Backbone as ProteinMPNN parsed JSONL, in Angstrom:
{"seq_chain_A": "MHRQFGDIFRSPLPNRFRDKYRIELRERDHLPPHVHLTGGGVDVVISLESVVVTQGKAPAKVVQEALAWVAANQADLLKEWMKWHR", "coords_chain_A": {"N_chain_A": [[-31.817, 41.225, 85.302], [-33.731, 43.085, 83.023], [-33.537, 45.888, 80.901], [-35.287, 48.173, 79.036], [-34.442, 50.154, 76.204], [-35.879, 52.464, 75.946], [-36.332, 53.198, 78.652], [-33.92, 54.209, 79.35], [-32.643, 55.783, 77.413], [-33.135, 58.838, 75.707], [-34.343, 59.065, 72.847], [-35.21, 59.969, 69.442], [-35.787, 57.82, 67.921], [-37.54, 54.713, 67.773], [-37.625, 52.249, 70.273], [-39.109, 50.044, 70.145], [-40.452, 47.904, 67.758], [-42.725, 47.565, 65.179], [-44.839, 47.137, 67.026], [-44.332, 44.778, 68.443], [-41.887, 43.863, 68.76], [-38.8, 44.46, 70.691], [-35.837, 46.236, 71.769], [-33.288, 45.242, 73.964], [-31.035, 45.913, 76.551], [-29.122, 44.035, 78.648], [-28.469, 43.525, 82.058], [-25.634, 42.039, 83.755], [-24.825, 40.292, 81.652], [-23.179, 38.29, 79.205], [-19.91, 38.714, 77.612], [-19.091, 39.355, 74.106], [-19.92, 42.983, 74.073], [-23.308, 43.518, 73.635], [-26.772, 43.656, 72.389], [-30.209, 42.61, 72.736], [-32.676, 41.67, 70.478], [-35.975, 41.245, 70.951], [-39.13, 39.549, 71.176], [-42.212, 38.354, 69.745], [-41.531, 35.732, 69.687], [-38.803, 35.557, 69.175], [-35.247, 35.788, 69.795], [-32.766, 37.748, 69.167], [-29.357, 38.386, 68.902], [-27.393, 41.246, 68.788], [-24.364, 42.622, 67.947], [-22.664, 45.215, 69.623], [-20.326, 46.213, 68.866], [-19.759, 45.753, 66.142], [-22.253, 46.066, 65.045], [-23.92, 43.967, 63.891], [-25.879, 40.984, 63.312], [-25.349, 38.428, 65.54], [-26.431, 36.18, 66.468], [-29.321, 34.171, 66.284], [-32.601, 34.585, 64.603], [-34.834, 36.721, 62.8], [-37.702, 38.365, 61.29], [-36.617, 39.838, 58.154], [-37.123, 42.634, 57.687], [-37.537, 43.672, 60.226], [-35.176, 43.154, 61.531], [-33.469, 44.792, 59.972], [-34.568, 47.314, 60.742], [-33.971, 47.335, 63.485], [-31.112, 47.133, 63.436], [-30.56, 49.593, 62.273], [-31.43, 51.276, 64.29], [-29.788, 50.543, 66.485], [-27.227, 51.195, 65.366], [-27.58, 53.973, 65.129], [-27.481, 54.647, 67.747], [-25.318, 53.671, 68.86], [-22.868, 54.572, 70.323], [-23.878, 55.598, 72.679], [-25.049, 53.221, 73.686], [-22.84, 51.53, 74.003], [-21.561, 52.811, 76.047], [-23.375, 52.595, 78.114], [-23.359, 49.842, 78.312], [-20.671, 49.363, 79.221], [-20.789, 50.67, 81.678], [-22.613, 49.06, 83.034], [-21.338, 46.655, 83.099], [-18.846, 46.51, 84.442]], "CA_chain_A": [[-32.766, 42.356, 85.019], [-33.732, 43.521, 81.675], [-33.92, 47.256, 80.781], [-35.48, 48.541, 77.628], [-33.744, 51.414, 75.875], [-36.771, 53.663, 76.262], [-36.189, 53.572, 79.954], [-32.552, 54.74, 79.595], [-32.201, 56.74, 76.338], [-34.054, 59.724, 75.184], [-33.994, 59.093, 71.447], [-36.377, 60.016, 68.698], [-35.998, 56.587, 67.235], [-38.265, 53.9, 68.606], [-36.903, 51.021, 70.777], [-40.111, 49.051, 69.821], [-40.546, 47.754, 66.375], [-43.95, 46.931, 64.766], [-45.592, 46.816, 68.206], [-44.184, 43.336, 68.746], [-40.351, 43.592, 69.054], [-38.071, 45.577, 71.388], [-34.397, 45.987, 71.981], [-32.948, 45.204, 75.407], [-29.614, 45.825, 77.101], [-29.313, 43.229, 79.87], [-27.372, 43.54, 83.037], [-24.957, 40.774, 84.049], [-24.875, 39.532, 80.428], [-21.906, 37.832, 78.808], [-19.198, 39.398, 76.531], [-18.841, 40.792, 73.926], [-21.042, 43.847, 74.276], [-24.36, 43.309, 72.742], [-28.167, 43.826, 72.757], [-31.107, 41.584, 72.309], [-33.94, 42.048, 69.797], [-36.843, 40.234, 71.424], [-40.554, 39.659, 70.871], [-42.692, 37.556, 68.598], [-40.915, 34.372, 69.784], [-37.378, 35.636, 68.743], [-34.238, 36.518, 70.636], [-31.658, 37.961, 68.239], [-28.222, 39.059, 69.564], [-26.788, 42.25, 67.911], [-23.158, 43.114, 68.427], [-22.558, 46.655, 69.797], [-19.058, 46.75, 68.249], [-19.812, 45.776, 64.66], [-23.566, 46.239, 64.658], [-24.354, 42.878, 63.007], [-26.5, 39.903, 64.056], [-24.388, 37.32, 65.809], [-27.169, 34.903, 66.935], [-30.804, 34.239, 66.107], [-33.214, 35.015, 63.316], [-36.014, 37.463, 62.904], [-38.02, 38.896, 59.858], [-35.537, 40.761, 57.68], [-37.445, 44.192, 57.878], [-37.433, 43.934, 61.696], [-33.679, 43.189, 61.788], [-32.988, 46.075, 59.383], [-34.914, 48.562, 61.546], [-33.234, 47.139, 64.778], [-29.742, 47.449, 63.107], [-30.392, 50.99, 62.075], [-31.578, 51.95, 65.642], [-28.487, 50.352, 67.19], [-26.131, 52.018, 64.682], [-27.702, 55.39, 65.503], [-27.321, 54.902, 69.205], [-24.148, 52.79, 69.249], [-21.895, 55.205, 71.252], [-24.612, 55.59, 74.019], [-25.375, 51.847, 74.1], [-21.524, 51.063, 74.445], [-21.305, 53.535, 77.266], [-24.259, 51.983, 79.073], [-22.846, 48.464, 78.483], [-19.491, 49.46, 80.027], [-21.142, 51.078, 82.973], [-23.347, 47.997, 83.764], [-20.567, 45.465, 83.08], [-17.524, 46.805, 84.951]], "C_chain_A": [[-32.637, 42.805, 83.525], [-34.274, 45.022, 81.675], [-34.139, 47.532, 79.283], [-34.884, 49.886, 77.293], [-34.644, 52.614, 76.135], [-36.721, 54.112, 77.626], [-34.837, 54.306, 80.232], [-32.314, 55.871, 78.635], [-33.402, 57.626, 75.915], [-33.779, 59.885, 73.661], [-35.28, 59.244, 70.531], [-36.666, 58.731, 67.874], [-36.659, 55.576, 68.257], [-37.308, 52.747, 69.055], [-37.913, 49.813, 70.569], [-40.274, 49.084, 68.343], [-41.862, 47.037, 66.032], [-44.793, 46.383, 65.96], [-45.418, 45.38, 68.737], [-42.747, 43.114, 69.251], [-39.795, 44.807, 69.867], [-36.657, 45.216, 71.471], [-34.143, 46.107, 73.477], [-31.42, 45.179, 75.647], [-29.758, 45.14, 78.394], [-28.068, 43.358, 80.811], [-26.855, 42.108, 83.323], [-24.972, 39.827, 82.84], [-23.393, 39.23, 80.073], [-21.242, 38.81, 77.77], [-19.34, 38.765, 75.274], [-20.033, 41.63, 74.034], [-22.104, 43.691, 73.153], [-25.765, 43.692, 73.233], [-28.912, 42.711, 72.254], [-32.264, 42.179, 71.658], [-34.916, 40.914, 70.212], [-38.261, 40.448, 71.039], [-40.954, 38.727, 69.787], [-41.951, 36.251, 68.583], [-39.313, 34.403, 69.349], [-36.521, 36.233, 69.777], [-33.009, 36.554, 69.773], [-30.581, 38.76, 69.0], [-27.631, 39.934, 68.471], [-25.502, 42.723, 68.649], [-23.133, 44.666, 68.569], [-21.259, 47.168, 69.16], [-19.18, 46.808, 66.738], [-21.242, 45.896, 64.14], [-24.051, 45.216, 63.578], [-25.016, 41.851, 63.973], [-25.488, 38.828, 64.298], [-25.102, 36.03, 66.225], [-28.648, 35.23, 66.686], [-31.259, 34.707, 64.757], [-34.493, 35.802, 63.618], [-36.407, 37.876, 61.477], [-36.98, 39.992, 59.457], [-35.829, 42.213, 57.918], [-37.275, 44.507, 59.324], [-35.975, 44.037, 62.058], [-33.114, 44.483, 61.171], [-33.341, 47.254, 60.242], [-34.126, 48.468, 62.873], [-31.783, 47.618, 64.483], [-29.538, 48.962, 62.996], [-30.501, 51.773, 63.45], [-30.318, 51.784, 66.461], [-27.355, 51.151, 66.648], [-26.32, 53.524, 65.099], [-27.516, 55.721, 66.919], [-26.107, 54.152, 69.737], [-23.26, 53.354, 70.307], [-22.585, 55.172, 72.685], [-24.767, 54.156, 74.55], [-23.992, 51.285, 74.606], [-21.27, 51.588, 75.861], [-22.142, 52.848, 78.419], [-23.739, 50.55, 79.385], [-21.722, 48.443, 79.484], [-19.884, 49.822, 81.49], [-21.826, 49.893, 83.749], [-22.428, 46.735, 83.916], [-19.158, 45.675, 83.552], [-17.011, 45.584, 85.709]], "O_chain_A": [[-31.556, 42.863, 82.939], [-35.268, 45.352, 82.321], [-33.329, 47.189, 78.421], [-34.859, 50.729, 78.19], [-34.157, 53.679, 76.515], [-37.016, 55.28, 77.882], [-34.687, 54.947, 81.272], [-31.786, 56.895, 79.068], [-34.532, 57.152, 75.799], [-33.034, 60.784, 73.27], [-36.321, 58.676, 70.861], [-37.702, 58.627, 67.218], [-36.351, 55.61, 69.448], [-36.374, 52.353, 68.357], [-37.531, 48.67, 70.819], [-40.242, 50.148, 67.724], [-42.093, 45.956, 66.574], [-45.373, 45.3, 65.877], [-46.304, 44.858, 69.414], [-42.492, 42.246, 70.085], [-40.242, 45.948, 69.745], [-36.274, 44.062, 71.279], [-34.711, 46.962, 74.158], [-30.672, 44.471, 74.973], [-30.501, 45.644, 79.237], [-26.901, 43.308, 80.423], [-27.57, 41.123, 83.146], [-25.126, 38.621, 83.037], [-22.483, 39.868, 80.603], [-21.931, 39.616, 77.145], [-19.719, 37.594, 75.288], [-21.135, 41.083, 74.087], [-21.821, 43.73, 71.955], [-25.92, 44.026, 74.408], [-28.417, 41.917, 71.455], [-32.839, 43.127, 72.193], [-34.697, 39.755, 69.859], [-38.569, 41.546, 70.574], [-40.119, 38.333, 68.972], [-41.756, 35.694, 67.503], [-38.677, 33.359, 69.211], [-36.958, 37.079, 70.558], [-32.29, 35.563, 69.64], [-30.913, 39.731, 69.68], [-27.387, 39.462, 67.36], [-25.553, 43.158, 69.8], [-23.575, 45.347, 67.643], [-21.092, 48.367, 68.937], [-18.761, 47.783, 66.113], [-21.454, 45.837, 62.929], [-24.523, 45.599, 62.508], [-24.784, 41.829, 65.182], [-24.833, 38.361, 63.367], [-24.5, 34.961, 66.325], [-29.123, 36.354, 66.85], [-30.486, 35.147, 63.905], [-35.153, 35.538, 64.623], [-35.598, 37.769, 60.555], [-36.564, 40.858, 60.226], [-34.939, 42.973, 58.301], [-36.863, 45.629, 59.62], [-35.583, 44.922, 62.817], [-32.346, 45.186, 61.827], [-32.5, 48.125, 60.46], [-33.648, 49.503, 63.337], [-31.274, 48.45, 65.234], [-28.572, 49.54, 63.495], [-29.789, 52.744, 63.703], [-29.825, 52.739, 67.061], [-26.587, 51.737, 67.411], [-25.348, 54.228, 65.376], [-27.405, 56.886, 67.3], [-25.922, 54.031, 70.948], [-22.899, 52.587, 71.2], [-21.984, 54.793, 73.691], [-24.625, 53.925, 75.75], [-24.012, 50.584, 75.618], [-20.815, 50.857, 76.741], [-21.638, 52.585, 79.511], [-23.69, 50.123, 80.539], [-21.735, 47.679, 80.448], [-19.303, 49.273, 82.426], [-21.635, 49.752, 84.957], [-22.7, 45.867, 84.745], [-18.283, 44.985, 83.028], [-15.898, 45.605, 86.233]]}, "name": "protein", "num_of_chains": 1, "seq": "MHRQFGDIFRSPLPNRFRDKYRIELRERDHLPPHVHLTGGGVDVVISLESVVVTQGKAPAKVVQEALAWVAANQADLLKEWMKWHR"}
């Protein structure tokens, strides 16, 4: 099951970028804790511990926006990850 951050978090920052990309926290996913930047034919993995791209490629501007969103919501995202992956 895939959940979008907008369904979980009340944040002033968007979880959708450029009307084409979104960030997902996936249940039953592998370690280490991470999120996926998806859309437009990409699936980029972003580490929740170091807030860096660990897999995949996307346009640089989109990656920058996604990394900024993840960094701003890192503590909440890690809490959700731990709750979903006990």
